[in-house]
N, C-alpha and C positions, 0 to 999 in steps of 0.2 A: 483546521478549528475555528480563528475569529475570522475570514473568506465567508466559511459556510453559516454564516449568526451564530452557534455555538456559547453557549455560555461558560459558564465551573463548574454554578447550579444544575446544571442538565446529565451531569456529569455522577454516575456511580461510584463510588467508594472506591478501592481495590487498595493493594495489598502488593500487587507485584512483583521483583524489580524483572527491568529485561538486562543481558546483557549485550551489549555491543556488537559487535563488528571485530575490533579491537582491546575486548574482554572487561574490558569498564561494564559500571555497571548502574543501569541505569532506574531509576522507583518512577510509579505508573503514576501518571497527573491523578487517572484514574479510566474509568468504561463504558462507551454509548453505543447504547445498539440504535443503525442509522438505514435507513436503504440505498444499498448497494445503485444507480446504474449507472454498468457498460454498454453505448448500447441497445440490443435487441436482448438487452440479460440484466436483470432484477433480484436483486438480491441481497432478502437480512441482516447483515453481516453488524458485527462489536468488534467493536476500534477497542485496544489500547490504547491510550495517549500519552506521550510522552512529549517533556522541554526541548526535544534538541534541533540543532544544525546539522538538516542530513540532505544529503544527495537527494533526497527522492521525498514524495510530500503522503505518499503513501506504500507500505508492502505489507501483500501477500502471505501467506502464508504456507500451507502445502492442504494443510484439509481442508480449506477453504478452496485450493487450485484445483483440489477432488473430488468438491461436495456438487459445484460448476460445474461441471469436465470440461475447464479451459486449458488449457497446450502453447506457453506465451515462450516465450523466443528474446531474449536481449535480444538477438543479435540482429533482427529487421524489428524492433519495436509491438511487432505485435504480440495480440493470442487470438488465437481460435480456440470454439469452441462448438458444437450439437445443439441445435433449438431448430426442429422444420425444416432442418440442414446448413451444411457447414457456417456460422460467419466470423467473422474478422473484427475486431478491439484495434486501432490503429492507437499507436504509444508515438509521442513527442518523436521527432526528426533526430536531434540533434537535445537528446537532453540532459547529456550535463552542459556545465557553461563551459570556460577553457580555463577556469579560473581550479574548478573540480576535476577538470577531464585531464589530468595525468594521475590524479585516484585510481582513473577507470581503464586507463589506458596501459599504464604505468607492467611491463614484463618482468 
């Protein structure tokens, strides 16, 4: 949020509580709708902002994925969608730091 220059005053109030992967609750600081641009895809997207250390900067839910026709692949670190032909959005090749990778790779 700070990297994008968004201030707390720009957030709309929310009483939503998000349940994390560890079953712990996290109260939403606020919500904001901004235009998200990923390659050729532009989407006005509602974000629920939390204050937490995570291995990701944002997390897309199934409603957003389906609404935008995205097909995500965590294995290939990319997603594809159709807009006048198949488009591909590439992610980071190594999305996790060494310190965080044990959470992602532990089996």
